[in-house]
N, C-alpha and C positions, 0 to 999 in steps of 0.2 A: 397518528403520526408515526412514521417508521423511524427506527433507530439506525443510525449510520455506523459503518465500520470502516476502518483504515486497514489496508493490507499491503504486504510486500511479497512479490513473486521473484524467484530466481530463474534465470534463463539458462539454457545449456552453454551459453557463452560466458556464464558466471557474472552476468550483470544483474542489477536489482531494479525492479519496477515497482512503483508505489501508486496505489489508487484508492478510491473510496466507492462504497456501494451499500445498499440496504440488504443485500443477499450475497455473501461472500462465495458460497458454493456455486450458485448460478453464474456469478461473474467470472469465477475461475474457469468454469466450463466454457463460457463464451470466449475467453482468452485462449484456451487450449484447443478449441475446435477450429474448423475451417470456415465458420460463418463470418459474416461481415460485422458482427457486433463486438468483436475483440479489438483491443488497442492495436493500432497500426504498428507501434514500436515493437510489439511482441510477435508479429508475423514472421514466420520462418526461424524463430529462435527457440523453438521447443526441442525437447520436452521441457515443460515448465514445472516448477515446484513452488507450491504455496508455502512460503517460509514462516509467515507470521500474520496474524490478524487480531484486531481488538475493536470492540464496540467503543465508540467515542461520543455518542449522543446525537446532537442535531446536525443537520446538513451544513450549517454555517461553521460549526466547530470542526467538522470533518474536512471542509475545504481549507480552513486555516492550517490544520495539522498536515494535510496532504502537501500543501505548499512548503511548510517548514521542513518536513521530512525530505522533500525533493531537493532542498537546499543543502542537506547534509552530505558529507562524503561517505564512501562505501563503508569505511571502518565504523563510523557513527551509526549507520543503518544496521550494521551487523550487531552493534551493541543493543539496539532496540530489539532485534530478533532474539538475542541471548538473554534479554531482561536486565542488562546492565544499565540501560538508559530508558527511562520511562517517557512516554509521549506527553504525559501531563506536564513535565518540565518544559516542554516546547510551548505549550499554551500559557504557562505561568509567566514566560518571558515576553508576553505580548507587548508590554509597555517599553521593553528594552530596545 
């Protein structure tokens, strides 16, 4: 069973994209390249910069965290990147 990671990418337009994968390096190359496997949102927004990534465990945990991070505003996402906000706090609030 593969361990899943959550990642945040910054575009040249200074927007942030959040995703999940089992191989961050491969997925970032897919996003950065011209192939059809990258996210549609990132097309034409390069160069891209991998700002942050963290292993989060199972696919189900990764999906929950991805959803929760996508609900955050840019300032909060940058707090994750800088280490001021931990993603574990997002999963702890699951019952909230």
